[in-house]
matplotlib code that plots the C-alpha trace (Angstrom):
import matplotlib.pyplot as plt

x = [270.7, 270.0, 270.3, 271.2, 270.5, 273.2, 273.2, 275.5, 275.5, 277.2, 277.5, 279.0, 282.3, 282.5, 281.1, 280.1, 278.7, 276.8, 275.4, 272.2, 270.3, 266.5, 266.5, 268.1, 271.4, 274.7, 276.7, 279.6, 280.6, 283.4, 283.9, 286.2, 286.5, 286.8, 288.4, 286.5, 287.5, 287.2, 288.2, 287.0, 285.3, 281.8, 282.5, 282.4, 283.1, 283.7, 285.5, 282.9, 285.6, 286.9, 283.4, 282.8, 286.2, 285.5, 282.1, 283.6, 286.3, 283.9, 281.5, 284.4, 285.8, 282.5, 281.7, 285.1, 284.5, 281.1, 282.7, 279.9, 279.5, 277.4, 274.9, 274.0, 272.5, 268.8, 269.0, 271.0, 269.7, 271.3, 271.2, 273.0, 273.9, 271.1, 271.1, 274.8, 274.8, 276.7, 276.9, 278.5, 279.0, 276.5, 279.1, 281.9, 280.2, 282.9, 281.9, 282.6, 283.1, 283.5, 280.2, 278.7, 278.0, 274.8, 276.7, 278.1, 277.0, 278.3, 274.7, 273.8, 273.7, 271.3, 269.1, 268.9, 268.2, 265.3, 263.9, 263.4, 260.2, 258.0, 260.4, 262.2, 259.0, 257.8, 258.1, 257.2, 253.6, 254.7, 258.1, 257.8, 261.1, 262.3, 264.8, 268.2, 271.7, 271.0, 268.9, 270.0, 268.3, 270.5, 273.7, 272.8, 272.1, 275.6, 277.2, 275.4, 276.4, 280.0, 281.4, 282.5, 280.1, 277.9, 274.6, 274.9, 275.9, 273.1, 270.5, 271.8, 271.5, 275.2, 275.4, 273.3, 272.4, 271.8, 272.2, 274.7, 272.1, 271.5, 275.3, 275.9, 272.9, 274.3, 277.7, 276.1, 273.4, 273.5, 270.0, 269.5, 267.0, 266.4, 263.7, 260.9, 262.8, 265.9, 263.8, 261.8, 265.1, 266.0, 263.4, 262.4, 259.7, 256.0, 255.3, 251.8, 252.3, 255.8, 256.9, 259.4, 257.6, 257.8, 257.3, 260.1, 262.4, 261.7, 262.2, 265.6, 266.6, 267.1, 266.9, 264.6, 267.1, 269.6, 267.2, 266.8, 263.5, 261.7, 260.7, 259.4, 261.8, 261.2, 261.3, 263.7, 265.6, 268.0, 270.8, 274.2, 277.5, 281.0, 281.4, 277.6, 277.1, 273.5, 272.2, 269.0, 269.4, 266.0, 265.9, 266.8, 266.3, 267.9, 269.8, 267.4, 264.4, 266.3, 266.9, 263.1, 262.4, 265.3, 263.7, 260.3, 258.6, 255.6, 252.8, 252.0, 253.6, 256.5, 259.8, 263.5, 266.6, 269.9, 273.1, 275.9, 277.8, 274.5, 271.3, 268.1, 264.8, 261.9, 258.3, 256.0, 252.9, 251.2, 249.6, 249.2, 252.0, 251.8, 252.7, 255.1, 254.5, 257.4, 260.5, 260.5, 260.5, 257.9, 259.4, 258.6, 259.3, 259.2, 257.1, 256.9, 256.2, 252.9, 251.6, 250.7, 253.7, 254.2, 255.3, 257.3, 258.1, 261.9, 264.1, 267.7, 270.6, 273.8, 276.4, 276.3, 279.0, 281.0, 281.3, 283.0, 285.3, 286.1, 287.1, 289.4, 290.9, 290.9, 291.3, 293.1, 290.8, 290.5, 292.6, 289.7, 286.0, 285.3, 287.2, 284.7, 282.3, 284.9, 286.1, 282.6, 281.7, 284.6, 282.5, 279.0, 277.6, 278.4, 279.7, 277.1, 279.0, 276.9, 278.1, 275.9, 277.7, 276.3, 279.4, 277.4, 274.3, 271.4, 269.0, 265.7, 263.7, 265.6, 266.9, 269.3, 272.0, 273.8, 274.2, 277.7, 279.1, 279.4, 280.7, 278.8, 279.0, 282.8, 284.5, 287.9, 286.2, 285.4, 287.8, 288.1, 285.8, 283.0, 283.5, 283.3, 280.1, 278.7, 279.4, 277.5, 274.6, 274.4, 273.2, 270.5, 269.3, 269.1, 267.1, 264.7, 264.3, 263.3, 261.0, 259.1, 258.4, 257.4, 254.9, 253.4, 253.1, 251.7, 249.6, 251.0, 253.0, 256.0, 255.9, 259.4, 262.3, 264.0, 267.7, 270.5, 273.8, 277.3, 276.7, 274.1, 276.9, 277.5, 275.4, 276.0, 274.5, 271.6, 270.7, 270.9, 268.8, 266.1, 266.4, 266.1, 263.2, 261.4, 260.6, 262.3, 265.1, 265.3, 268.2, 267.6, 269.6, 270.9, 272.2, 273.2, 269.6, 270.4, 271.9, 269.3, 266.5, 268.0, 268.3, 264.7, 263.2, 265.4, 264.4, 260.7, 260.9, 262.1, 260.0, 262.8, 260.6, 256.8, 255.8, 256.4, 255.1, 258.3, 260.4, 258.6, 259.2, 263.0, 263.1, 264.3, 265.3, 268.9, 269.0, 266.5, 267.1, 264.3, 264.1, 265.6, 266.1, 263.7, 261.5, 262.9, 266.5, 265.4, 263.6, 266.5, 269.1, 266.9, 266.3, 270.0, 270.5, 267.8, 269.7, 272.9, 271.2, 269.9, 273.5, 274.5, 272.1, 273.0, 276.8, 277.6]
y = [33.5, 37.2, 38.8, 42.4, 45.2, 47.4, 51.0, 53.0, 56.6, 58.7, 62.2, 65.5, 64.9, 61.2, 57.7, 55.2, 51.7, 50.8, 47.4, 47.6, 44.9, 44.5, 47.0, 49.7, 49.4, 49.8, 46.5, 47.9, 50.8, 52.2, 55.6, 57.3, 61.0, 62.1, 65.2, 68.5, 70.0, 73.8, 74.6, 78.2, 80.4, 79.0, 75.8, 72.6, 69.1, 65.5, 62.7, 60.0, 57.3, 58.2, 57.9, 54.5, 53.3, 54.5, 52.9, 49.5, 49.9, 50.9, 48.0, 45.5, 47.1, 47.2, 43.6, 42.6, 44.7, 43.1, 39.7, 38.7, 37.7, 39.7, 36.7, 37.7, 41.0, 40.8, 43.9, 47.1, 50.6, 53.7, 57.3, 60.1, 63.8, 65.1, 67.3, 66.5, 65.7, 63.1, 62.1, 58.8, 56.4, 53.6, 51.1, 51.7, 53.4, 56.1, 59.7, 62.2, 65.0, 65.4, 65.5, 69.0, 69.2, 70.6, 73.6, 74.5, 77.9, 77.9, 77.8, 81.2, 82.7, 80.0, 80.7, 84.4, 83.4, 81.1, 83.6, 86.4, 84.7, 84.1, 84.7, 82.5, 80.6, 79.9, 76.1, 75.9, 74.7, 71.7, 70.9, 72.4, 74.2, 77.7, 78.3, 78.0, 76.7, 74.2, 71.8, 69.3, 70.3, 73.3, 71.4, 68.7, 71.4, 72.8, 69.4, 68.8, 72.3, 72.3, 68.7, 68.1, 65.9, 65.3, 66.5, 64.3, 61.2, 61.9, 62.1, 58.8, 57.1, 56.6, 58.8, 58.5, 61.1, 60.6, 61.9, 59.9, 57.3, 56.4, 56.4, 53.9, 51.8, 51.6, 50.4, 48.0, 46.4, 47.7, 49.3, 52.9, 54.0, 56.6, 57.0, 59.6, 61.6, 62.2, 62.7, 65.4, 67.4, 67.5, 70.1, 67.7, 65.7, 66.6, 66.3, 65.1, 62.5, 61.4, 61.2, 63.1, 66.1, 66.6, 70.4, 70.8, 68.6, 70.8, 74.1, 72.9, 71.1, 67.8, 64.6, 62.0, 59.2, 60.4, 60.0, 57.1, 55.4, 56.6, 54.1, 54.0, 54.6, 51.1, 48.3, 45.7, 47.3, 44.5, 42.3, 43.7, 42.5, 42.5, 43.0, 42.6, 39.8, 38.6, 41.0, 42.8, 46.6, 47.5, 51.1, 54.6, 57.9, 61.3, 62.0, 64.4, 62.2, 59.3, 61.1, 61.9, 58.1, 57.3, 59.6, 57.8, 61.0, 59.3, 61.6, 65.1, 67.8, 65.7, 67.4, 66.7, 68.8, 67.3, 69.2, 68.4, 70.3, 72.2, 72.0, 70.5, 70.8, 68.6, 68.5, 65.6, 67.1, 63.8, 62.6, 66.0, 68.4, 71.8, 74.7, 77.1, 80.8, 81.4, 80.4, 76.7, 73.8, 71.1, 67.7, 64.0, 62.6, 58.9, 56.3, 52.8, 50.2, 50.8, 53.0, 56.6, 59.0, 61.1, 64.7, 67.2, 70.8, 71.5, 74.3, 73.9, 75.9, 75.8, 76.3, 75.1, 72.5, 73.9, 77.2, 75.3, 73.7, 77.2, 78.4, 75.4, 75.3, 78.9, 80.9, 78.3, 79.3, 75.7, 72.6, 70.2, 70.7, 69.2, 72.0, 74.7, 73.8, 74.4, 77.6, 79.0, 78.0, 80.0, 83.2, 83.8, 85.1, 86.1, 89.6, 91.0, 89.2, 87.6, 85.5, 85.1, 82.3, 83.1, 81.8, 80.8, 82.8, 82.2, 79.3, 78.9, 81.0, 83.9, 82.4, 85.3, 84.1, 87.5, 87.3, 86.8, 86.0, 88.8, 89.0, 91.8, 93.6, 93.5, 95.7, 95.6, 93.6, 90.7, 87.7, 84.2, 82.7, 85.2, 84.3, 80.6, 81.1, 83.3, 80.4, 77.9, 80.3, 81.0, 77.4, 77.9, 81.2, 79.8, 76.9, 79.3, 81.2, 78.0, 76.8, 80.0, 79.7, 76.1, 76.8, 79.6, 77.5, 74.4, 76.0, 73.4, 74.6, 72.4, 71.0, 69.5, 69.2, 65.9, 66.4, 64.3, 64.6, 65.3, 68.6, 67.2, 66.0, 69.7, 70.3, 74.1, 74.3, 72.1, 74.2, 77.4, 75.8, 75.0, 78.5, 80.4, 78.2, 78.0, 74.3, 71.2, 69.7, 65.9, 63.7, 60.0, 57.0, 56.5, 59.8, 58.1, 58.5, 59.1, 55.7, 54.1, 55.5, 54.0, 50.7, 50.9, 51.3, 48.5, 46.2, 47.1, 46.1, 42.5, 42.0, 42.3, 44.9, 44.4, 48.1, 51.6, 50.5, 48.4, 51.4, 53.7, 51.1, 51.3, 55.1, 56.1, 59.4, 59.8, 63.5, 66.4, 70.2, 72.4, 76.2, 78.3, 81.7, 84.6, 85.7, 89.3, 88.0, 85.6, 88.3, 90.7, 88.2, 87.2, 90.8, 91.4, 88.3, 89.5, 92.8, 91.0, 88.8, 92.0, 93.3, 90.2, 90.7, 91.8, 91.7, 89.8]
z = [33.0, 32.4, 35.9, 34.9, 32.5, 31.0, 29.9, 27.6, 28.7, 26.1, 27.4, 26.4, 28.2, 28.7, 27.9, 30.5, 30.7, 33.9, 34.9, 37.1, 39.0, 39.4, 42.3, 40.2, 42.1, 40.3, 40.1, 38.1, 35.9, 33.7, 32.3, 29.8, 28.9, 25.3, 23.7, 23.4, 20.0, 19.5, 15.9, 16.1, 18.8, 19.3, 17.4, 19.5, 18.0, 19.1, 17.2, 16.4, 16.1, 19.5, 21.0, 19.4, 20.6, 24.1, 24.1, 23.3, 26.0, 28.8, 28.0, 28.2, 31.4, 33.2, 32.4, 33.8, 37.0, 37.4, 36.8, 34.4, 30.8, 28.3, 28.3, 31.8, 30.5, 29.7, 27.6, 27.0, 26.7, 25.2, 26.5, 24.8, 24.6, 22.5, 19.4, 18.7, 15.0, 13.0, 9.3, 8.4, 5.6, 5.2, 4.0, 6.5, 9.5, 9.3, 10.0, 7.2, 9.7, 13.4, 15.3, 15.8, 19.5, 20.9, 22.2, 18.8, 17.5, 13.9, 12.6, 14.1, 10.6, 9.5, 12.5, 11.5, 7.9, 8.7, 11.4, 8.8, 7.6, 10.7, 13.5, 15.9, 16.8, 13.2, 13.7, 17.4, 16.9, 15.0, 16.7, 20.1, 19.5, 18.8, 16.0, 17.7, 16.9, 19.7, 17.6, 15.0, 11.7, 11.0, 12.1, 9.5, 7.0, 7.7, 7.2, 3.9, 2.6, 3.8, 3.6, 0.1, -1.9, 1.2, -0.2, -3.3, -1.3, 1.2, -1.5, -3.0, 0.4, 0.9, 4.0, 7.2, 9.7, 13.3, 16.8, 19.0, 19.9, 16.2, 15.5, 18.3, 17.3, 13.8, 15.1, 17.6, 15.5, 11.9, 12.4, 11.4, 14.0, 16.6, 19.3, 19.6, 22.3, 20.2, 17.0, 18.9, 19.3, 15.6, 14.6, 11.8, 13.6, 14.1, 17.8, 17.2, 14.5, 15.8, 12.1, 10.0, 8.5, 4.7, 5.0, 7.5, 5.4, 2.4, 4.3, 5.7, 2.4, 4.2, 2.0, 3.5, 2.5, 5.2, 8.1, 10.5, 11.2, 14.4, 17.0, 20.6, 23.5, 24.8, 22.2, 20.9, 18.0, 17.3, 18.8, 19.5, 18.0, 19.4, 23.2, 23.7, 21.2, 21.2, 23.8, 22.8, 22.4, 23.7, 24.9, 23.7, 25.5, 25.2, 28.3, 30.0, 29.2, 30.6, 33.9, 34.1, 33.7, 36.1, 38.7, 38.2, 37.2, 35.6, 36.8, 35.3, 37.4, 38.6, 37.7, 37.9, 37.3, 36.1, 37.0, 34.6, 32.0, 31.6, 33.6, 32.3, 34.0, 32.8, 33.9, 32.9, 31.3, 30.4, 27.2, 25.5, 24.5, 26.3, 24.1, 25.9, 26.0, 28.4, 26.5, 27.2, 24.7, 24.3, 23.9, 24.0, 27.4, 26.5, 24.7, 26.2, 23.4, 21.7, 24.5, 23.8, 24.1, 27.2, 26.8, 28.9, 29.2, 29.3, 30.2, 29.0, 30.6, 28.6, 31.3, 34.9, 35.7, 32.7, 34.7, 37.5, 34.9, 33.5, 37.0, 37.2, 33.8, 32.6, 35.8, 38.0, 40.9, 42.0, 41.4, 41.0, 40.5, 44.0, 45.7, 44.8, 47.7, 50.4, 48.7, 48.3, 51.9, 53.2, 52.8, 54.2, 51.0, 47.4, 48.4, 45.9, 43.0, 40.2, 37.3, 34.2, 32.3, 28.8, 27.1, 24.0, 24.5, 27.0, 26.5, 28.3, 29.1, 27.4, 24.1, 23.6, 21.1, 21.4, 25.2, 26.6, 30.0, 32.6, 36.2, 37.8, 41.2, 41.6, 44.2, 45.8, 48.6, 46.3, 46.2, 44.7, 47.3, 46.3, 42.7, 43.5, 45.4, 42.6, 40.2, 42.2, 42.8, 39.1, 38.6, 41.2, 39.8, 36.3, 37.6, 39.2, 35.9, 34.2, 37.0, 37.1, 33.4, 33.8, 36.5, 34.4, 31.2, 32.9, 35.6, 38.0, 41.0, 41.7, 45.3, 45.3, 42.8, 42.3, 41.5, 40.0, 38.2, 39.3, 41.1, 43.5, 45.8, 46.6, 49.7, 49.7, 46.2, 47.0, 50.1, 48.1, 45.4, 47.9, 49.4, 46.1, 44.9, 48.2, 47.7, 49.0, 46.9, 47.0, 45.9, 45.2, 46.3, 42.8, 41.3, 38.0, 36.9, 33.2, 32.8, 35.0, 32.9, 29.8, 31.6, 32.8, 29.2, 27.9, 30.8, 30.3, 26.6, 27.5, 30.6, 33.1, 34.9, 34.6, 34.5, 35.9, 39.3, 39.6, 38.8, 41.3, 44.0, 43.2, 43.8, 47.3, 48.9, 50.0, 50.8, 51.3, 51.6, 52.8, 52.4, 55.2, 53.7, 54.6, 51.8, 51.8, 51.3, 48.6, 46.6, 46.9, 45.7, 42.8, 41.8, 41.6, 39.6, 37.1, 36.8, 36.0, 33.4, 31.6, 31.5, 29.5, 26.6, 23.1, 23.6, 20.4]

ax = plt.figure().add_subplot(projection="3d")
ax.plot(x, y, z, "-o")
ax.set_aspect("equal")
plt.show()
């Protein structure tokens, strides 16, 4: 009997498989990190074969930990690091190059080239996205232009393109398909028609034969093979959209922020896409079966948790990432130190590819604890930048922010986040909302859950932080942050 739903959560630094029950509680999970490959400054790659190997291993391990067989899964969903771009052989499933990760900036010259005619926003009305190295189209263009014989083989239908979800779907089921949320991050899909756009394909010189089909986020795509033999693969969501669903943000104006390698703030805007005038992107939030799609505004922050990792790995300031809270809490404030972690430029709402990281306000008084505190506060300041733009674009004031991801266990950060936003910050019972969202859309597709009311009923509050900072102090800190941000511009 199918008692559970599974989710593959393939992220930037690791791959997980989690088994959930009908209440959205975690029954078992397994996780494995994969290598981060840096061939040149600004280049970031992953090994697709390693990711697929890890996926199979964590599925098997989680099923053993849950003491269940795959036949006890009603369905499996996939959620994935978005924009990361792969090109693989139709016959063998082998990638012809390492995956180009969403953080990779090797397409900066292409961004500049395509921006000369119409500027950075020339495709925004159709795609909801600015021209940036972040999105998939130019990464695919780079692969077609730089991998020997790739363009000819792609035009002949011998090579297949996909984001990580499509690659895993091919390995699991043999189906070449992606969902509307991932397709909306490629810069090749029309936001309104939810179809690949011929004009965009022509501009970017992308052969249609290489593209997957586009399907709703919640539908049965096919049956899995291997470790999940016979289980319906029935849900796909890009990781940030998955967190929105996992947080049960189904009403316009509801918003969540996921704190991981980067930070991703999404607001549900309902059935119509909202065009941003303030540096945000417009994206598909989800599409449940044959229902109309739901859209969102999104602000993407490239470096948040990755800044803590940098303090650990590059500076040796902490031994483990978890140690940063105690170190930061050992001083009463940041000592007027600010870190702008523009390691690969600034994303929303600035979109400054030439920005680079700065540490500002240093004096002989500053010590490692002040730097640690400044690193945590940088996450909160960047979130405020995005939230202010989101409220301006949508005209909807955010009354509370639902939070998830690895950094939300840091109470010091969560309190400062509430203080600098001046709204409550709320953590749910299940913080693994990305995997939960993928499980939800898969379960909906097979009737495991009846509808979104069931998912809302599963959501529960586990922590709440309310603002305590005086307005004058909040405004002064934020003004200094904005000054530091301006110092980071146009470095490269």
